[in-house]
N, CA, C, O and CB atoms as a CASP TS submission, in Angstrom:
PFRMAT TS
TARGET T0000
AUTHOR 0000-0000-0000
METHOD Language model
MODEL 1
PARENT N/A
ATOM      1  N   MET     1     257.093  73.600 101.735  1.00  0.00           N
ATOM      2  CA  MET     1     257.284  74.682 102.680  1.00  0.00           C
ATOM      3  C   MET     1     258.677  74.660 103.302  1.00  0.00           C
ATOM      4  O   MET     1     259.136  75.669 103.837  1.00  0.00           O
ATOM      5  CB  MET     1     256.235  74.609 103.762  1.00  0.00           C
ATOM      6  N   ALA     2     259.349  73.513 103.231  1.00  0.00           N
ATOM      7  CA  ALA     2     260.673  73.414 103.821  1.00  0.00           C
ATOM      8  C   ALA     2     261.734  74.068 102.951  1.00  0.00           C
ATOM      9  O   ALA     2     262.897  74.153 103.347  1.00  0.00           O
ATOM     10  CB  ALA     2     261.026  71.967 104.061  1.00  0.00           C
ATOM     11  N   ASN     3     261.349  74.524 101.780  1.00  0.00           N
ATOM     12  CA  ASN     3     262.289  75.171 100.878  1.00  0.00           C
ATOM     13  C   ASN     3     262.565  76.587 101.353  1.00  0.00           C
ATOM     14  O   ASN     3     261.645  77.401 101.420  1.00  0.00           O
ATOM     15  CB  ASN     3     261.750  75.179  99.437  1.00  0.00           C
ATOM     16  N   ASN     4     263.804  76.897 101.681  1.00  0.00           N
ATOM     17  CA  ASN     4     264.173  78.219 102.165  1.00  0.00           C
ATOM     18  C   ASN     4     264.759  79.080 101.066  1.00  0.00           C
ATOM     19  O   ASN     4     265.624  79.913 101.337  1.00  0.00           O
ATOM     20  CB  ASN     4     265.156  78.103 103.301  1.00  0.00           C
ATOM     21  N   GLN     5     264.320  78.907  99.850  1.00  0.00           N
ATOM     22  CA  GLN     5     264.830  79.694  98.729  1.00  0.00           C
ATOM     23  C   GLN     5     263.888  80.861  98.456  1.00  0.00           C
ATOM     24  O   GLN     5     262.672  80.685  98.382  1.00  0.00           O
ATOM     25  CB  GLN     5     264.992  78.813  97.462  1.00  0.00           C
ATOM     26  N   ALA     6     264.456  82.043  98.308  1.00  0.00           N
ATOM     27  CA  ALA     6     263.673  83.220  97.938  1.00  0.00           C
ATOM     28  C   ALA     6     263.289  83.102  96.470  1.00  0.00           C
ATOM     29  O   ALA     6     263.887  82.298  95.756  1.00  0.00           O
ATOM     30  CB  ALA     6     264.467  84.539  98.205  1.00  0.00           C
ATOM     31  N   PRO     7     262.313  83.874  95.990  1.00  0.00           N
ATOM     32  CA  PRO     7     261.894  83.766  94.596  1.00  0.00           C
ATOM     33  C   PRO     7     263.024  84.005  93.600  1.00  0.00           C
ATOM     34  O   PRO     7     262.997  83.424  92.515  1.00  0.00           O
ATOM     35  CB  PRO     7     260.788  84.738  94.329  1.00  0.00           C
ATOM     36  N   GLN     8     264.016  84.834  93.922  1.00  0.00           N
ATOM     37  CA  GLN     8     265.119  85.114  93.026  1.00  0.00           C
ATOM     38  C   GLN     8     266.170  84.010  93.064  1.00  0.00           C
ATOM     39  O   GLN     8     267.123  84.062  92.286  1.00  0.00           O
ATOM     40  CB  GLN     8     265.748  86.443  93.377  1.00  0.00           C
ATOM     41  N   GLY     9     266.038  83.027  93.927  1.00  0.00           N
ATOM     42  CA  GLY     9     267.008  81.959  94.038  1.00  0.00           C
ATOM     43  C   GLY     9     268.081  82.245  95.076  1.00  0.00           C
ATOM     44  O   GLY     9     268.982  81.424  95.244  1.00  0.00           O
ATOM     45  N   ASN    10     268.027  83.364  95.775  1.00  0.00           N
ATOM     46  CA  ASN    10     268.997  83.674  96.829  1.00  0.00           C
ATOM     47  C   ASN    10     268.637  82.880  98.078  1.00  0.00           C
ATOM     48  O   ASN    10     267.466  82.766  98.441  1.00  0.00           O
ATOM     49  CB  ASN    10     269.028  85.206  97.136  1.00  0.00           C
ATOM     50  N   HIS    11     269.648  82.340  98.723  1.00  0.00           N
ATOM     51  CA  HIS    11     269.425  81.548  99.923  1.00  0.00           C
ATOM     52  C   HIS    11     269.102  82.470 101.098  1.00  0.00           C
ATOM     53  O   HIS    11     269.780  83.474 101.315  1.00  0.00           O
ATOM     54  CB  HIS    11     270.662  80.673 100.239  1.00  0.00           C
ATOM     55  N   ASP    12     268.077  82.125 101.842  1.00  0.00           N
ATOM     56  CA  ASP    12     267.660  82.899 103.015  1.00  0.00           C
ATOM     57  C   ASP    12     267.966  82.069 104.259  1.00  0.00           C
ATOM     58  O   ASP    12     267.115  81.292 104.692  1.00  0.00           O
ATOM     59  CB  ASP    12     266.128  83.277 102.946  1.00  0.00           C
ATOM     60  N   PRO    13     269.167  82.211 104.850  1.00  0.00           N
ATOM     61  CA  PRO    13     269.557  81.323 105.947  1.00  0.00           C
ATOM     62  C   PRO    13     268.668  81.453 107.179  1.00  0.00           C
ATOM     63  O   PRO    13     268.489  80.475 107.905  1.00  0.00           O
ATOM     64  CB  PRO    13     270.980  81.596 106.335  1.00  0.00           C
ATOM     65  N   ALA    14     268.111  82.627 107.434  1.00  0.00           N
ATOM     66  CA  ALA    14     267.281  82.795 108.622  1.00  0.00           C
ATOM     67  C   ALA    14     265.854  82.320 108.386  1.00  0.00           C
ATOM     68  O   ALA    14     265.112  82.106 109.345  1.00  0.00           O
ATOM     69  CB  ALA    14     267.276  84.248 109.054  1.00  0.00           C
ATOM     70  N   GLY    15     265.459  82.152 107.130  1.00  0.00           N
ATOM     71  CA  GLY    15     264.093  81.741 106.839  1.00  0.00           C
ATOM     72  C   GLY    15     263.094  82.868 107.035  1.00  0.00           C
ATOM     73  O   GLY    15     261.899  82.608 107.172  1.00  0.00           O
ATOM     74  N   SER    16     263.554  84.118 107.053  1.00  0.00           N
ATOM     75  CA  SER    16     262.650  85.232 107.324  1.00  0.00           C
ATOM     76  C   SER    16     261.628  85.413 106.213  1.00  0.00           C
ATOM     77  O   SER    16     260.505  85.845 106.473  1.00  0.00           O
ATOM     78  CB  SER    16     263.438  86.512 107.510  1.00  0.00           C
ATOM     79  N   THR    17     262.000  85.089 104.977  1.00  0.00           N
ATOM     80  CA  THR    17     261.040  85.204 103.889  1.00  0.00           C
ATOM     81  C   THR    17     259.900  84.221 104.091  1.00  0.00           C
ATOM     82  O   THR    17     258.735  84.562 103.886  1.00  0.00           O
ATOM     83  CB  THR    17     261.721  84.965 102.536  1.00  0.00           C
ATOM     84  N   GLN    18     260.232  83.012 104.488  1.00  0.00           N
ATOM     85  CA  GLN    18     259.203  82.007 104.722  1.00  0.00           C
ATOM     86  C   GLN    18     258.309  82.422 105.886  1.00  0.00           C
ATOM     87  O   GLN    18     257.092  82.253 105.818  1.00  0.00           O
ATOM     88  CB  GLN    18     259.839  80.635 104.996  1.00  0.00           C
ATOM     89  N   MET    19     258.892  82.960 106.949  1.00  0.00           N
ATOM     90  CA  MET    19     258.086  83.394 108.088  1.00  0.00           C
ATOM     91  C   MET    19     257.202  84.577 107.700  1.00  0.00           C
ATOM     92  O   MET    19     256.055  84.664 108.139  1.00  0.00           O
ATOM     93  CB  MET    19     258.990  83.770 109.276  1.00  0.00           C
ATOM     94  N   PHE    20     257.731  85.493 106.874  1.00  0.00           N
ATOM     95  CA  PHE    20     256.934  86.634 106.438  1.00  0.00           C
ATOM     96  C   PHE    20     255.756  86.177 105.590  1.00  0.00           C
ATOM     97  O   PHE    20     254.638  86.663 105.755  1.00  0.00           O
ATOM     98  CB  PHE    20     257.798  87.624 105.654  1.00  0.00           C
ATOM     99  N   ARG    21     256.011  85.245 104.685  1.00  0.00           N
ATOM    100  CA  ARG    21     254.918  84.737 103.850  1.00  0.00           C
ATOM    101  C   ARG    21     253.861  84.052 104.697  1.00  0.00           C
ATOM    102  O   ARG    21     252.668  84.210 104.440  1.00  0.00           O
ATOM    103  CB  ARG    21     255.453  83.765 102.793  1.00  0.00           C
ATOM    104  N   ALA    22     254.275  83.302 105.693  1.00  0.00           N
ATOM    105  CA  ALA    22     253.310  82.651 106.579  1.00  0.00           C
ATOM    106  C   ALA    22     252.485  83.700 107.320  1.00  0.00           C
ATOM    107  O   ALA    22     251.283  83.518 107.510  1.00  0.00           O
ATOM    108  CB  ALA    22     254.032  81.724 107.585  1.00  0.00           C
ATOM    109  N   PHE    23     253.112  84.788 107.737  1.00  0.00           N
ATOM    110  CA  PHE    23     252.398  85.868 108.425  1.00  0.00           C
ATOM    111  C   PHE    23     251.404  86.541 107.494  1.00  0.00           C
ATOM    112  O   PHE    23     250.262  86.790 107.879  1.00  0.00           O
ATOM    113  CB  PHE    23     253.385  86.904 108.975  1.00  0.00           C
ATOM    114  N   VAL    24     251.832  86.840 106.265  1.00  0.00           N
ATOM    115  CA  VAL    24     250.963  87.508 105.309  1.00  0.00           C
ATOM    116  C   VAL    24     249.786  86.613 104.939  1.00  0.00           C
ATOM    117  O   VAL    24     248.657  87.091 104.824  1.00  0.00           O
ATOM    118  CB  VAL    24     251.748  87.903 104.055  1.00  0.00           C
ATOM    119  N   ASP    25     250.037  85.324 104.753  1.00  0.00           N
ATOM    120  CA  ASP    25     248.961  84.403 104.413  1.00  0.00           C
ATOM    121  C   ASP    25     247.987  84.227 105.573  1.00  0.00           C
ATOM    122  O   ASP    25     246.805  83.963 105.353  1.00  0.00           O
ATOM    123  CB  ASP    25     249.534  83.054 104.005  1.00  0.00           C
ATOM    124  N   GLU    26     248.466  84.370 106.790  1.00  0.00           N
ATOM    125  CA  GLU    26     247.634  84.156 107.965  1.00  0.00           C
ATOM    126  C   GLU    26     246.878  85.421 108.365  1.00  0.00           C
ATOM    127  O   GLU    26     245.827  85.317 108.998  1.00  0.00           O
ATOM    128  CB  GLU    26     248.485  83.674 109.123  1.00  0.00           C
ATOM    129  N   ALA    27     247.370  86.607 108.023  1.00  0.00           N
ATOM    130  CA  ALA    27     246.797  87.860 108.495  1.00  0.00           C
ATOM    131  C   ALA    27     245.335  88.064 108.097  1.00  0.00           C
ATOM    132  O   ALA    27     244.552  88.458 108.961  1.00  0.00           O
ATOM    133  CB  ALA    27     247.610  88.996 107.980  1.00  0.00           C
ATOM    134  N   PRO    28     244.908  87.827 106.852  1.00  0.00           N
ATOM    135  CA  PRO    28     243.499  88.055 106.534  1.00  0.00           C
ATOM    136  C   PRO    28     242.555  87.167 107.339  1.00  0.00           C
ATOM    137  O   PRO    28     241.453  87.596 107.682  1.00  0.00           O
ATOM    138  CB  PRO    28     243.266  87.829 105.064  1.00  0.00           C
ATOM    139  N   GLN    29     242.963  85.944 107.645  1.00  0.00           N
ATOM    140  CA  GLN    29     242.120  85.071 108.452  1.00  0.00           C
ATOM    141  C   GLN    29     241.963  85.638 109.853  1.00  0.00           C
ATOM    142  O   GLN    29     240.878  85.572 110.430  1.00  0.00           O
ATOM    143  CB  GLN    29     242.704  83.654 108.512  1.00  0.00           C
ATOM    144  N   GLY    30     243.044  86.199 110.411  1.00  0.00           N
ATOM    145  CA  GLY    30     242.965  86.796 111.733  1.00  0.00           C
ATOM    146  C   GLY    30     242.067  88.017 111.754  1.00  0.00           C
ATOM    147  O   GLY    30     241.351  88.252 112.728  1.00  0.00           O
ATOM    148  N   ARG    31     242.103  88.793 110.684  1.00  0.00           N
ATOM    149  CA  ARG    31     241.242  89.972 110.616  1.00  0.00           C
ATOM    150  C   ARG    31     239.784  89.578 110.508  1.00  0.00           C
ATOM    151  O   ARG    31     238.926  90.217 111.116  1.00  0.00           O
ATOM    152  CB  ARG    31     241.631  90.852 109.436  1.00  0.00           C
ATOM    153  N   GLN    32     239.485  88.531 109.741  1.00  0.00           N
ATOM    154  CA  GLN    32     238.099  88.103 109.609  1.00  0.00           C
ATOM    155  C   GLN    32     237.579  87.573 110.939  1.00  0.00           C
ATOM    156  O   GLN    32     236.420  87.799 111.285  1.00  0.00           O
ATOM    157  CB  GLN    32     237.965  87.031 108.516  1.00  0.00           C
ATOM    158  N   ALA    33     238.407  86.887 111.670  1.00  0.00           N
ATOM    159  CA  ALA    33     237.976  86.358 112.959  1.00  0.00           C
ATOM    160  C   ALA    33     237.796  87.468 113.980  1.00  0.00           C
ATOM    161  O   ALA    33     236.956  87.347 114.871  1.00  0.00           O
ATOM    162  CB  ALA    33     238.976  85.336 113.474  1.00  0.00           C
ATOM    163  N   ALA    34     238.564  88.549 113.873  1.00  0.00           N
ATOM    164  CA  ALA    34     238.476  89.636 114.844  1.00  0.00           C
ATOM    165  C   ALA    34     237.372  90.626 114.504  1.00  0.00           C
ATOM    166  O   ALA    34     236.989  91.424 115.359  1.00  0.00           O
ATOM    167  CB  ALA    34     239.798  90.360 114.932  1.00  0.00           C
ATOM    168  N   ALA    35     236.851  90.599 113.285  1.00  0.00           N
ATOM    169  CA  ALA    35     235.855  91.589 112.868  1.00  0.00           C
ATOM    170  C   ALA    35     234.588  91.563 113.726  1.00  0.00           C
ATOM    171  O   ALA    35     234.145  92.635 114.139  1.00  0.00           O
ATOM    172  CB  ALA    35     235.485  91.359 111.420  1.00  0.00           C
ATOM    173  N   PRO    36     233.975  90.410 114.022  1.00  0.00           N
ATOM    174  CA  PRO    36     232.766  90.446 114.841  1.00  0.00           C
ATOM    175  C   PRO    36     233.020  90.929 116.258  1.00  0.00           C
ATOM    176  O   PRO    36     232.154  91.578 116.845  1.00  0.00           O
ATOM    177  CB  PRO    36     232.143  89.086 114.887  1.00  0.00           C
ATOM    178  N   THR    37     234.178  90.634 116.822  1.00  0.00           N
ATOM    179  CA  THR    37     234.443  91.060 118.190  1.00  0.00           C
ATOM    180  C   THR    37     234.787  92.540 118.272  1.00  0.00           C
ATOM    181  O   THR    37     234.640  93.145 119.334  1.00  0.00           O
ATOM    182  CB  THR    37     235.568  90.239 118.780  1.00  0.00           C
ATOM    183  N   SER    38     235.248  93.144 117.158  1.00  0.00           N
ATOM    184  CA  SER    38     235.613  94.550 117.215  1.00  0.00           C
ATOM    185  C   SER    38     234.385  95.452 117.227  1.00  0.00           C
ATOM    186  O   SER    38     234.503  96.616 117.607  1.00  0.00           O
ATOM    187  CB  SER    38     236.505  94.905 116.043  1.00  0.00           C
ATOM    188  N   SER    39     233.208  94.966 116.827  1.00  0.00           N
ATOM    189  CA  SER    39     232.011  95.791 116.842  1.00  0.00           C
ATOM    190  C   SER    39     231.528  96.015 118.276  1.00  0.00           C
ATOM    191  O   SER    39     230.884  97.028 118.552  1.00  0.00           O
ATOM    192  CB  SER    39     230.905  95.142 116.000  1.00  0.00           C
ATOM    193  N   GLY    40     231.824  95.098 119.186  1.00  0.00           N
ATOM    194  CA  GLY    40     231.409  95.250 120.583  1.00  0.00           C
ATOM    195  C   GLY    40     232.030  96.465 121.247  1.00  0.00           C
ATOM    196  O   GLY    40     231.298  97.280 121.809  1.00  0.00           O
ATOM    197  N   PRO    41     233.346  96.624 121.209  1.00  0.00           N
ATOM    198  CA  PRO    41     233.948  97.810 121.820  1.00  0.00           C
ATOM    199  C   PRO    41     233.508  99.110 121.141  1.00  0.00           C
ATOM    200  O   PRO    41     233.421 100.143 121.806  1.00  0.00           O
ATOM    201  CB  PRO    41     235.460  97.698 121.773  1.00  0.00           C
ATOM    202  N   ARG    42     233.230  99.083 119.836  1.00  0.00           N
ATOM    203  CA  ARG    42     232.773 100.297 119.159  1.00  0.00           C
ATOM    204  C   ARG    42     231.418 100.729 119.702  1.00  0.00           C
ATOM    205  O   ARG    42     231.185 101.916 119.931  1.00  0.00           O
ATOM    206  CB  ARG    42     232.692 100.073 117.639  1.00  0.00           C
ATOM    207  N   ILE    43     230.529  99.766 119.907  1.00  0.00           N
ATOM    208  CA  ILE    43     229.206 100.101 120.438  1.00  0.00           C
ATOM    209  C   ILE    43     229.350 100.666 121.842  1.00  0.00           C
ATOM    210  O   ILE    43     228.679 101.635 122.198  1.00  0.00           O
ATOM    211  CB  ILE    43     228.278  98.859 120.445  1.00  0.00           C
ATOM    212  N   GLY    44     230.225 100.063 122.638  1.00  0.00           N
ATOM    213  CA  GLY    44     230.460 100.576 123.990  1.00  0.00           C
ATOM    214  C   GLY    44     231.046 101.971 123.971  1.00  0.00           C
ATOM    215  O   GLY    44     230.688 102.807 124.800  1.00  0.00           O
ATOM    216  N   LEU    45     231.938 102.229 123.039  1.00  0.00           N
ATOM    217  CA  LEU    45     232.534 103.558 122.933  1.00  0.00           C
ATOM    218  C   LEU    45     231.486 104.590 122.538  1.00  0.00           C
ATOM    219  O   LEU    45     231.442 105.680 123.110  1.00  0.00           O
ATOM    220  CB  LEU    45     233.683 103.554 121.915  1.00  0.00           C
ATOM    221  N   ILE    46     230.646 104.258 121.572  1.00  0.00           N
ATOM    222  CA  ILE    46     229.598 105.189 121.147  1.00  0.00           C
ATOM    223  C   ILE    46     228.626 105.466 122.289  1.00  0.00           C
ATOM    224  O   ILE    46     228.258 106.615 122.532  1.00  0.00           O
ATOM    225  CB  ILE    46     228.839 104.630 119.930  1.00  0.00           C
ATOM    226  N   LEU    47     228.214 104.413 122.985  1.00  0.00           N
ATOM    227  CA  LEU    47     227.307 104.611 124.123  1.00  0.00           C
ATOM    228  C   LEU    47     227.969 105.445 125.226  1.00  0.00           C
ATOM    229  O   LEU    47     227.316 106.280 125.851  1.00  0.00           O
ATOM    230  CB  LEU    47     226.858 103.251 124.690  1.00  0.00           C
ATOM    231  N   GLY    48     229.253 105.218 125.459  1.00  0.00           N
ATOM    232  CA  GLY    48     229.960 106.005 126.466  1.00  0.00           C
ATOM    233  C   GLY    48     230.026 107.478 126.112  1.00  0.00           C
ATOM    234  O   GLY    48     229.872 108.335 126.981  1.00  0.00           O
ATOM    235  N   VAL    49     230.255 107.778 124.840  1.00  0.00           N
ATOM    236  CA  VAL    49     230.305 109.180 124.403  1.00  0.00           C
ATOM    237  C   VAL    49     228.930 109.813 124.531  1.00  0.00           C
ATOM    238  O   VAL    49     228.818 110.959 124.967  1.00  0.00           O
ATOM    239  CB  VAL    49     230.810 109.287 122.943  1.00  0.00           C
ATOM    240  N   VAL    50     227.878 109.085 124.158  1.00  0.00           N
ATOM    241  CA  VAL    50     226.515 109.620 124.269  1.00  0.00           C
ATOM    242  C   VAL    50     226.170 109.900 125.730  1.00  0.00           C
ATOM    243  O   VAL    50     225.598 110.942 126.047  1.00  0.00           O
ATOM    244  CB  VAL    50     225.489 108.635 123.655  1.00  0.00           C
ATOM    245  N   VAL    51     226.514 108.980 126.606  1.00  0.00           N
ATOM    246  CA  VAL    51     226.242 109.180 128.034  1.00  0.00           C
ATOM    247  C   VAL    51     227.039 110.362 128.574  1.00  0.00           C
ATOM    248  O   VAL    51     226.512 111.156 129.353  1.00  0.00           O
ATOM    249  CB  VAL    51     226.578 107.907 128.833  1.00  0.00           C
ATOM    250  N   ALA    52     228.297 110.488 128.172  1.00  0.00           N
ATOM    251  CA  ALA    52     229.121 111.603 128.643  1.00  0.00           C
ATOM    252  C   ALA    52     228.551 112.936 128.172  1.00  0.00           C
ATOM    253  O   ALA    52     228.514 113.893 128.945  1.00  0.00           O
ATOM    254  CB  ALA    52     230.569 111.447 128.155  1.00  0.00           C
ATOM    255  N   VAL    53     228.108 113.016 126.925  1.00  0.00           N
ATOM    256  CA  VAL    53     227.518 114.249 126.418  1.00  0.00           C
ATOM    257  C   VAL    53     226.230 114.562 127.165  1.00  0.00           C
ATOM    258  O   VAL    53     225.963 115.721 127.483  1.00  0.00           O
ATOM    259  CB  VAL    53     227.251 114.143 124.908  1.00  0.00           C
ATOM    260  N   ALA    54     225.424 113.531 127.449  1.00  0.00           N
ATOM    261  CA  ALA    54     224.176 113.753 128.189  1.00  0.00           C
ATOM    262  C   ALA    54     224.452 114.260 129.598  1.00  0.00           C
ATOM    263  O   ALA    54     223.756 115.150 130.086  1.00  0.00           O
ATOM    264  CB  ALA    54     223.353 112.462 128.251  1.00  0.00           C
ATOM    265  N   VAL    55     225.459 113.700 130.250  1.00  0.00           N
ATOM    266  CA  VAL    55     225.797 114.141 131.615  1.00  0.00           C
ATOM    267  C   VAL    55     226.310 115.581 131.576  1.00  0.00           C
ATOM    268  O   VAL    55     225.926 116.388 132.423  1.00  0.00           O
ATOM    269  CB  VAL    55     226.868 113.198 132.260  1.00  0.00           C
ATOM    270  N   ILE    56     227.155 115.915 130.628  1.00  0.00           N
ATOM    271  CA  ILE    56     227.674 117.289 130.534  1.00  0.00           C
ATOM    272  C   ILE    56     226.534 118.264 130.237  1.00  0.00           C
ATOM    273  O   ILE    56     226.493 119.362 130.792  1.00  0.00           O
ATOM    274  CB  ILE    56     228.770 117.390 129.435  1.00  0.00           C
ATOM    275  N   ALA    57     225.615 117.863 129.366  1.00  0.00           N
ATOM    276  CA  ALA    57     224.469 118.731 129.056  1.00  0.00           C
ATOM    277  C   ALA    57     223.582 118.919 130.285  1.00  0.00           C
ATOM    278  O   ALA    57     223.094 120.022 130.530  1.00  0.00           O
ATOM    279  CB  ALA    57     223.642 118.141 127.892  1.00  0.00           C
ATOM    280  N   ALA    58     223.371 117.865 131.049  1.00  0.00           N
ATOM    281  CA  ALA    58     222.552 117.975 132.262  1.00  0.00           C
ATOM    282  C   ALA    58     223.214 118.878 133.290  1.00  0.00           C
ATOM    283  O   ALA    58     222.543 119.702 133.911  1.00  0.00           O
ATOM    284  CB  ALA    58     222.302 116.589 132.868  1.00  0.00           C
ATOM    285  N   VAL    59     224.507 118.738 133.475  1.00  0.00           N
ATOM    286  CA  VAL    59     225.237 119.578 134.437  1.00  0.00           C
ATOM    287  C   VAL    59     225.202 121.033 134.001  1.00  0.00           C
ATOM    288  O   VAL    59     224.991 121.921 134.828  1.00  0.00           O
ATOM    289  CB  VAL    59     226.700 119.103 134.583  1.00  0.00           C
ATOM    290  N   ALA    60     225.407 121.291 132.705  1.00  0.00           N
ATOM    291  CA  ALA    60     225.359 122.666 132.192  1.00  0.00           C
ATOM    292  C   ALA    60     223.958 123.244 132.337  1.00  0.00           C
ATOM    293  O   ALA    60     223.813 124.418 132.680  1.00  0.00           O
ATOM    294  CB  ALA    60     225.799 122.711 130.716  1.00  0.00           C
ATOM    295  N   TRP    61     222.928 122.447 132.084  1.00  0.00           N
ATOM    296  CA  TRP    61     221.553 122.925 132.203  1.00  0.00           C
ATOM    297  C   TRP    61     221.241 123.273 133.658  1.00  0.00           C
ATOM    298  O   TRP    61     220.600 124.288 133.929  1.00  0.00           O
ATOM    299  CB  TRP    61     220.560 121.864 131.676  1.00  0.00           C
ATOM    300  N   LEU    62     221.693 122.433 134.596  1.00  0.00           N
ATOM    301  CA  LEU    62     221.448 122.709 136.010  1.00  0.00           C
ATOM    302  C   LEU    62     222.247 123.938 136.485  1.00  0.00           C
ATOM    303  O   LEU    62     221.776 124.713 137.317  1.00  0.00           O
ATOM    304  CB  LEU    62     221.813 121.474 136.860  1.00  0.00           C
ATOM    305  N   ALA    63     223.454 124.098 135.945  1.00  0.00           N
ATOM    306  CA  ALA    63     224.286 125.228 136.370  1.00  0.00           C
ATOM    307  C   ALA    63     223.733 126.540 135.832  1.00  0.00           C
ATOM    308  O   ALA    63     223.834 127.568 136.503  1.00  0.00           O
ATOM    309  CB  ALA    63     225.736 125.037 135.901  1.00  0.00           C
ATOM    310  N   LEU    64     223.161 126.528 134.660  1.00  0.00           N
ATOM    311  CA  LEU    64     222.654 127.768 134.060  1.00  0.00           C
ATOM    312  C   LEU    64     221.206 128.071 134.414  1.00  0.00           C
ATOM    313  O   LEU    64     220.724 129.172 134.148  1.00  0.00           O
ATOM    314  CB  LEU    64     222.788 127.699 132.570  1.00  0.00           C
ATOM    315  N   ALA    65     220.515 127.124 135.001  1.00  0.00           N
ATOM    316  CA  ALA    65     219.093 127.334 135.327  1.00  0.00           C
ATOM    317  C   ALA    65     218.912 128.101 136.607  1.00  0.00           C
ATOM    318  O   ALA    65     217.780 128.359 137.017  1.00  0.00           O
ATOM    319  CB  ALA    65     218.372 126.014 135.433  1.00  0.00           C
TER
END
């Protein structure tokens, strides 16, 4: 991992290729770990929309009755 050579053999003095590869290799693991926690906010969002629609329907029903 200490090798800072790009695949073409060009020297990468900043090591950005190595950092990018580390990011790309790490990204799928981060997504898998975040997947179970992302379902919680989705459920809350769906419930919030359902409640908002119910409140708007109740207000409209009371206003038109």
